[in-house]
C-alpha positions in Angstrom: 66.8 -18.6 -83.9 65.8 -15.9 -81.5 66.2 -12.1 -81.4 69.6 -12.5 -79.6 70.9 -14.5 -82.5 69.7 -11.9 -85.0 71.6 -9.3 -83.1 74.7 -11.4 -83.2 74.4 -11.8 -87.0 74.0 -8.1 -87.4 76.9 -7.2 -85.1 79.2 -9.6 -87.0 78.2 -8.3 -90.4 78.6 -4.7 -89.3 82.0 -5.1 -87.8 83.3 -7.4 -90.5 82.4 -4.9 -93.1 84.0 -2.1 -91.2 87.4 -3.8 -90.8 87.5 -4.7 -94.5 88.7 -8.2 -93.9 85.7 -10.2 -95.0 82.1 -9.7 -95.9 79.5 -11.6 -93.8 76.2 -10.6 -95.3 73.5 -10.4 -92.7 70.2 -12.1 -93.4 67.4 -12.7 -91.0 68.0 -16.3 -89.8 65.6 -18.9 -91.0 64.4 -21.9 -89.0 66.1 -25.2 -89.8 62.8 -26.5 -91.2 62.5 -23.6 -93.6 66.2 -24.0 -94.6 65.5 -27.6 -95.5 62.8 -26.4 -97.9 64.7 -23.5 -99.4 68.5 -23.4 -98.8 71.1 -24.4 -101.4 72.9 -26.7 -98.9 69.9 -28.7 -98.1 68.8 -29.0 -101.7 72.3 -30.2 -102.5 71.6 -33.1 -100.1 68.1 -33.8 -101.6 69.4 -33.7 -105.2 72.5 -35.8 -104.3 70.4 -38.2 -102.3 68.0 -38.6 -105.3 70.9 -39.3 -107.7 72.4 -41.9 -105.3 69.0 -43.6 -104.7 68.3 -43.9 -108.4 71.9 -45.2 -109.0 71.5 -47.8 -106.3 68.1 -48.9 -107.5 69.6 -49.3 -111.0 72.2 -51.7 -109.7 69.8 -53.5 -107.3 67.3 -54.3 -109.9 70.0 -55.4 -112.3 70.8 -58.4 -110.0 70.2 -61.7 -111.6 68.0 -64.2 -109.7 71.0 -66.4 -108.9 73.3 -63.5 -107.8 74.2 -65.1 -104.5 75.3 -68.3 -106.2 77.3 -66.3 -108.8 79.1 -64.4 -106.0 79.9 -67.6 -104.2 81.2 -69.3 -107.4 83.3 -66.4 -108.3 84.8 -66.2 -104.8 85.6 -69.9 -104.9 87.4 -69.6 -108.2 89.4 -66.6 -106.9 87.6 -64.2 -109.3 85.0 -61.4 -109.0 81.4 -61.5 -110.0 80.2 -59.0 -112.5 77.2 -56.8 -112.7 76.2 -53.8 -114.9 74.0 -51.0 -113.8 70.7 -50.5 -115.7 71.8 -46.9 -116.2 75.1 -47.7 -117.8 73.9 -47.2 -121.4 72.2 -43.9 -120.5 75.1 -42.1 -118.6 78.4 -41.3 -120.3 81.0 -38.7 -121.0 82.7 -37.9 -124.4 85.4 -40.5 -125.2 89.1 -40.3 -126.0 90.3 -39.1 -129.4 93.4 -37.9 -131.2 96.9 -39.4 -131.7 99.2 -39.8 -128.9 102.6 -37.9 -128.9 105.4 -40.1 -130.2 107.3 -39.9 -126.9 104.3 -41.2 -124.9 104.0 -45.0 -124.7 101.0 -45.4 -122.5 98.4 -47.6 -124.2 95.6 -45.5 -122.7 96.5 -42.8 -125.1 96.2 -44.9 -128.3 93.1 -43.8 -130.0 92.2 -43.8 -133.6 91.5 -40.3 -135.0 92.5 -36.7 -134.7 88.9 -35.7 -135.6 87.0 -34.6 -132.5 84.0 -36.5 -133.8 85.9 -39.5 -132.6 85.0 -38.4 -129.1 81.4 -39.2 -129.9 81.8 -42.2 -132.3 84.2 -45.0 -132.6 83.8 -47.3 -135.6 83.9 -51.1 -135.3 87.3 -52.5 -134.9 88.0 -56.3 -134.9 85.6 -58.0 -132.6 84.6 -54.6 -131.0 81.4 -53.2 -132.4 81.0 -49.5 -133.2 80.3 -47.4 -130.1 79.0 -43.9 -129.3 78.5 -42.1 -126.0 75.9 -39.7 -127.4 73.0 -41.3 -125.7 74.8 -41.4 -122.4 75.9 -37.7 -122.7 72.4 -36.6 -123.5 71.0 -38.8 -120.7 73.3 -37.2 -118.1 72.4 -33.7 -119.4 68.7 -34.3 -119.3 68.7 -35.8 -115.9 70.7 -32.9 -114.4 68.6 -30.4 -116.3 65.3 -31.7 -115.1 66.4 -32.4 -111.5 68.0 -28.9 -111.0 65.1 -27.1 -112.7 62.7 -28.7 -110.3 65.0 -27.9 -107.4 65.2 -24.3 -108.4 61.4 -24.1 -108.7 60.9 -25.7 -105.3 63.4 -23.2 -103.8 61.4 -20.4 -105.5 64.4 -19.3 -107.5 64.6 -18.5 -111.2 63.7 -21.9 -112.5 62.8 -20.6 -116.0 66.1 -18.8 -116.3 68.0 -21.9 -115.2 66.1 -24.1 -117.7 66.8 -21.6 -120.5 70.5 -21.2 -119.9 71.5 -24.8 -118.8 71.8 -26.3 -122.3 74.5 -23.7 -123.1 76.4 -24.4 -119.8 76.1 -28.1 -120.5 77.5 -27.6 -124.1 80.4 -25.7 -122.6 81.0 -28.5 -120.1 80.9 -31.0 -123.0 83.5 -29.0 -124.9 85.7 -29.1 -121.8 85.4 -32.9 -121.7 86.2 -33.2 -125.4 89.3 -31.0 -125.1 90.5 -32.9 -122.1 89.9 -36.2 -124.0 92.5 -35.5 -126.7 95.5 -37.9 -126.4 98.1 -35.1 -126.4 96.2 -33.3 -123.7 96.0 -36.4 -121.6 99.7 -36.9 -122.0 100.3 -33.7 -120.1 97.6 -34.4 -117.5 95.5 -31.3 -118.3 92.2 -32.5 -116.8 88.7 -31.4 -117.6 88.5 -29.0 -114.6 91.2 -26.8 -116.1 89.5 -26.7 -119.5 86.1 -26.0 -118.0 87.4 -23.2 -115.9 89.4 -21.8 -118.9 86.4 -21.8 -121.2 84.3 -19.9 -118.6 87.1 -17.4 -118.0 87.5 -16.7 -121.7 83.8 -15.9 -122.1 83.5 -13.8 -118.9 86.6 -11.8 -119.5 86.1 -11.1 -123.3 82.5 -10.9 -124.5 81.2 -11.1 -120.9 78.7 -13.6 -119.5 75.2 -12.9 -120.9 72.7 -11.9 -118.4 70.3 -14.6 -119.5 73.0 -17.3 -118.9 73.8 -16.3 -115.3 70.8 -18.1 -113.7 72.2 -21.4 -115.1 75.7 -20.8 -113.7 75.0 -22.4 -110.4 78.6 -23.1 -109.4 78.1 -23.8 -105.7 74.9 -25.7 -106.2 76.5 -28.0 -108.7 79.6 -28.7 -106.7 77.8 -29.2 -103.4 75.6 -31.7 -105.0 78.6 -33.4 -106.6 80.2 -33.6 -103.2 77.2 -35.4 -101.7 77.3 -37.9 -104.6 81.1 -38.2 -104.0 80.4 -39.3 -100.4 79.2 -42.7 -101.7 82.7 -43.4 -103.0 84.4 -42.5 -99.8 84.2 -46.0 -98.2 85.1 -46.5 -94.6 86.5 -49.9 -95.5 89.3 -48.1 -97.3 90.3 -46.6 -93.9 90.4 -50.0 -92.4 92.4 -51.4 -95.3 95.5 -49.3 -94.5 94.9 -49.1 -90.8 96.8 -46.8 -88.4 99.6 -46.0 -91.0 97.1 -44.6 -93.4 95.4 -42.7 -90.7 98.7 -41.3 -89.5 99.5 -39.9 -93.0 96.0 -38.6 -93.7 94.8 -37.4 -90.3 97.9 -36.4 -88.4 99.8 -34.4 -91.0 96.8 -32.7 -92.5 95.6 -30.7 -89.4 99.2 -29.7 -88.6 99.7 -28.3 -92.1 96.3 -26.5 -92.1 96.9 -24.8 -88.8 100.5 -24.0 -89.5 99.7 -22.5 -92.9 96.9 -20.3 -91.5 99.1 -19.0 -88.6 101.9 -18.4 -91.1 99.6 -16.3 -93.3 98.4 -14.3 -90.3 101.6 -13.8 -88.3 104.3 -13.8 -91.1 102.6 -12.8 -94.3 100.2 -10.5 -92.5 97.3 -11.3 -94.9 94.4 -8.9 -94.4 91.7 -11.4 -95.3 91.5 -14.1 -92.7 88.9 -16.0 -94.7 91.1 -16.1 -97.9 93.9 -17.3 -95.7 91.8 -20.1 -94.2 90.3 -21.2 -97.5 93.7 -21.5 -99.2 95.1 -23.3 -96.1 92.2 -25.9 -96.2 92.3 -26.2 -100.0 96.0 -27.0 -100.0 96.2 -29.2 -96.9 93.0 -31.3 -97.0 91.8 -32.2 -100.5 91.6 -29.3 -102.8 88.4 -27.8 -104.2 86.1 -29.9 -102.1 87.6 -28.7 -98.9 87.8 -25.1 -100.2 84.0 -25.1 -100.9 83.2 -26.5 -97.4 85.6 -24.2 -95.6 84.5 -21.1 -97.5 80.9 -21.7 -96.4 82.0 -22.2 -92.8 84.0 -18.9 -92.6 81.7 -17.0 -95.0 84.4 -16.2 -97.5 83.7 -14.0 -100.5 83.0 -15.7 -103.8 86.1 -14.0 -105.3 88.2 -15.4 -102.4 86.9 -18.9 -103.1 87.6 -18.5 -106.8 91.1 -17.4 -106.1 91.8 -20.4 -103.9 90.3 -22.8 -106.5 92.5 -21.2 -109.2 95.6 -21.7 -107.1 94.6 -25.3 -106.4 94.0 -26.2 -110.0 97.2 -24.6 -111.2 99.5 -26.2 -108.6 97.8 -29.5 -109.0 99.0 -29.7 -112.6 102.5 -28.8 -111.5 102.5 -31.4 -108.7 101.2 -34.1 -111.0 104.4 -33.7 -113.0 106.9 -33.0 -110.3 106.0 -35.6 -107.7 106.2 -38.7 -110.0 109.5 -37.4 -111.4 110.9 -36.9 -107.9 109.7 -40.3 -106.7 111.1 -42.1 -109.8 114.4 -40.4 -109.2 114.5 -41.4 -105.5 113.3 -45.0 -106.2 111.0 -45.0 -103.2 109.1 -48.2 -102.0 105.6 -48.4 -103.5 103.7 -47.7 -100.2 105.9 -44.7 -99.4 105.5 -43.4 -102.9 101.8 -43.8 -102.9 101.3 -42.3 -99.4 103.4 -39.3 -100.4 101.4 -38.7 -103.5 98.0 -39.3 -101.8 98.8 -36.9 -99.0 100.1 -34.0 -101.1 98.3 -33.8 -104.5 94.8 -32.4 -104.5 91.8 -34.3 -105.9 91.5 -38.1 -106.2 91.6 -38.1 -110.0 94.9 -36.2 -110.0 96.3 -38.6 -107.5 95.5 -41.6 -109.6 96.9 -39.9 -112.7 100.2 -39.1 -110.9 100.4 -42.6 -109.6 100.1 -44.0 -113.1 103.1 -42.0 -114.1 105.4 -43.8 -111.6 108.1 -46.2 -112.8 109.1 -48.0 -109.7 111.7 -50.7 -109.4 110.6 -54.2 -108.4 110.4 -54.9 -104.7 110.0 -58.0 -102.6 106.5 -57.4 -101.5 104.0 -56.8 -104.3 100.9 -57.4 -102.1 97.9 -55.3 -102.9 95.9 -53.1 -100.6 92.4 -54.2 -99.5 90.1 -55.0 -102.4 92.9 -55.5 -105.0 94.5 -58.8 -105.8 97.4 -60.0 -103.6 99.9 -62.7 -103.8 103.4 -63.6 -104.5 105.7 -61.5 -106.6 105.8 -62.6 -110.3 108.9 -64.6 -111.3 112.1 -62.8 -111.2 112.6 -62.9 -115.0 109.3 -61.0 -115.5 110.6 -57.7 -114.3 108.0 -55.7 -116.2 105.2 -57.5 -114.4 106.9 -57.0 -111.1 107.4 -53.3 -111.8 103.7 -53.0 -112.9 102.6 -54.7 -109.6 104.7 -52.1 -107.6 103.2 -49.2 -109.5 99.7 -50.6 -109.0 100.3 -51.0 -105.3 101.5 -47.3 -105.1 98.4 -46.2 -106.9 96.1 -48.2 -104.5 97.8 -46.6 -101.5 97.7 -43.1 -103.0 94.0 -43.2 -103.8 93.2 -44.8 -100.4 95.1 -42.1 -98.5 93.3 -39.4 -100.5 89.9 -41.0 -99.8 90.8 -41.2 -96.0 91.8 -37.5 -96.2 88.4 -36.7 -97.9 86.7 -37.8 -94.7 88.2 -34.7 -93.0 86.1 -32.4 -95.1 83.2 -32.5 -92.6 85.5 -32.2 -89.5 87.4 -29.3 -91.1 84.2 -27.4 -91.9 82.9 -27.9 -88.3 86.1 -26.7 -86.6 86.5 -23.8 -88.9 82.9 -22.7 -88.2 83.6 -23.1 -84.5 86.8 -21.2 -84.6 85.3 -18.4 -86.7 82.3 -17.9 -84.5 84.2 -18.1 -81.2 87.3 -16.1 -82.1 87.2 -14.3 -85.5 83.7 -12.9 -85.4 83.7 -12.5 -81.7 86.9 -10.3 -81.8 85.2 -8.3 -84.6 82.3 -7.5 -82.3 82.6 -4.3 -80.5 80.9 -5.5 -77.3 83.0 -8.7 -77.2 79.9 -10.7 -76.4 80.0 -14.4 -76.8 78.3 -15.7 -80.0 76.0 -18.6 -79.3 76.1 -22.2 -80.5 73.2 -21.5 -82.8 75.6 -19.4 -84.9 77.9 -22.4 -85.3 74.9 -24.4 -86.6 74.0 -21.5 -88.9 77.6 -21.4 -90.3 78.1 -25.1 -90.7 77.8 -26.1 -94.4 74.8 -28.5 -94.2 75.7 -30.3 -97.4 78.6 -31.9 -95.5 76.0 -34.0 -93.7 74.9 -35.4 -97.0 78.5 -36.3 -97.8 79.0 -38.0 -94.4 75.7 -39.9 -94.5 76.3 -41.1 -98.0 79.7 -42.4 -97.0 78.3 -44.3 -94.0 75.3 -45.8 -95.8 77.3 -47.0 -98.8 80.1 -48.2 -96.7 77.6 -50.4 -94.8 76.1 -51.6 -98.1 79.5 -52.3 -99.5 80.4 -54.5 -96.5 77.1 -56.2 -95.7 75.3 -57.0 -98.9 75.9 -60.2 -100.7 78.4 -59.2 -103.4 78.1 -55.6 -102.0 81.7 -54.8 -103.0 81.0 -55.6 -106.6 77.5 -53.9 -106.6 78.6 -50.6 -105.0 81.8 -50.5 -107.1 79.8 -51.0 -110.3 77.2 -48.4 -109.2 79.9 -45.8 -108.5 81.8 -46.5 -111.7 78.9 -46.7 -114.1 76.5 -44.1 -112.7 77.2 -41.9 -109.7 80.8 -41.2 -110.6 79.8 -40.2 -114.2 77.1 -37.8 -112.8 79.5 -36.5 -110.2 82.0 -35.7 -113.0 79.4 -33.8 -114.9 78.4 -31.8 -111.9 82.0 -30.9 -111.1 82.6 -30.0 -114.8 79.4 -27.8 -114.8 80.6 -26.2 -111.6 84.0 -25.2 -113.0 82.4 -23.8 -116.2 80.1 -21.8 -113.9 83.0 -20.6 -111.8 84.7 -19.3 -114.9 81.6 -17.6 -116.1 81.3 -15.8 -112.7 84.9 -14.7 -112.4 86.2 -11.3 -113.7 89.9 -10.9 -113.5 89.5 -7.3 -112.3 87.7 -8.6 -109.2 90.5 -11.1 -108.5 93.5 -8.8 -109.0 93.3 -7.2 -105.5 93.7 -10.7 -104.0 96.9 -11.4 -106.0 98.5 -8.0 -106.3 100.8 -8.4 -103.3 101.6 -12.0 -104.2 100.8 -13.2 -100.7 98.2 -15.9 -101.7 100.7 -17.5 -104.0 103.5 -17.3 -101.4 101.1 -18.8 -98.8 100.3 -21.7 -101.1 103.9 -22.4 -102.0 105.1 -22.3 -98.4 102.2 -24.4 -97.1 102.6 -27.0 -99.8 106.3 -27.2 -99.2 105.6 -27.9 -95.5 103.0 -30.4 -96.6 105.4 -32.2 -98.9 108.1 -32.4 -96.2 105.9 -33.6 -93.3 104.0 -36.1 -95.5 107.2 -37.6 -96.8 108.6 -38.0 -93.3 105.3 -39.5 -92.0 105.0 -41.8 -95.0 108.6 -43.0 -94.5 108.1 -43.5 -90.8 105.0 -45.6 -91.1 105.6 -47.4 -94.4 109.3 -47.2 -95.1 110.4 -49.3 -92.1 
């Protein structure tokens, strides 16, 4: 960047600080090449790319010599070939434990012991041998520890401080997984992200986060890398599976809600911080925390503003996971409409899947599955349970697919927010009203989004073109990259909690406008998504 661009940065920072709306810290712009060697965004790409490369290599070298023949035979018999990643035994999360509540009948909650040790060891039962995820938990921890320590060293950051504090952050993340794994907790859909955030908040707002632990609380580095890894699971084939109806729900409603919510916050609620307004709008309308991180980077939101938006997202996600299935069951909606409504309104793919599993839909005439799942005729009329299960499965497939299509908007959202901020918000803040150049848009754009998009494209091509690619990539994601992504997100939420002090957040919530913005925006989202889902799927 040239001297003109440096002047632009300085003018933006000076005016933004003076109007009190947001803080854009001025730093001398670095060349793109230097950023690739030092910046957090680019290293999120390098670390995420390394994880995905290792994960793919582990599934590629696990192929038997007669893999092609096995795939052909499985296809001929109407089944699916099977393959396990070489990393499967070495990557894991703590298991389920505790007794299910008496009023919960879901088999997934039936585990054997109320002793938390059961999360790390399950004795032999029947034909099933004894099992323990300890090796896998340690494997995930060591891999992330070494990878990020090296990355911090290459970036000339406090690698020693990170290496020293990381084991404690990882132990806190493990505790979050253990708490979330209890059967009673699962019955109320209290996911690991909430526990991770809560654990960090308790520490930071009671005894305080120790100074020596702070270098290891790399919240944005963890979550950006996790988002790059997540890109491998956002397969373009999912978009094709639902076709135009899925695109209509995910890509038409979302930008309308985002823009409307932002305008509502500025014109009606008169929110002082435009960046907080925008981050909440993107968080609520696109896909929760992932979109909030990308949008916050694009509009240079304060860390406290990002934390506020994430807190709102997590809190309302829990509420939505309970309310939406209850409303859908009461309305007895068709499976596709129900799935599209859930997928378009609830944040986070995991939360969408959990909410979908809570549906109790009536049997319908068409129980065909969405691309990749089994399809066929409805089970016999007498088998109403099987028919109802098929309807629920179809709804879950649609819901998750809609959310994955929506995830593709993360990159576009970040780009257009950066463009809008540079052209209008920062320009209006500049006293001389001079146009801010395109180089500033590039400077603002969150580079890790490139990693997300490239990973999505590459693994979509591998999924579609390799022999048995659908099985290979699905196994890779389930057995390695998804496990590591979960750990990265859990570490990020613990770190966010460790960084947050309630005294710093209170100014953002004192007037109640952020909560009001989220409620009004989500209400609009629920209404428009339902109307669109009914229009394209309800017939």
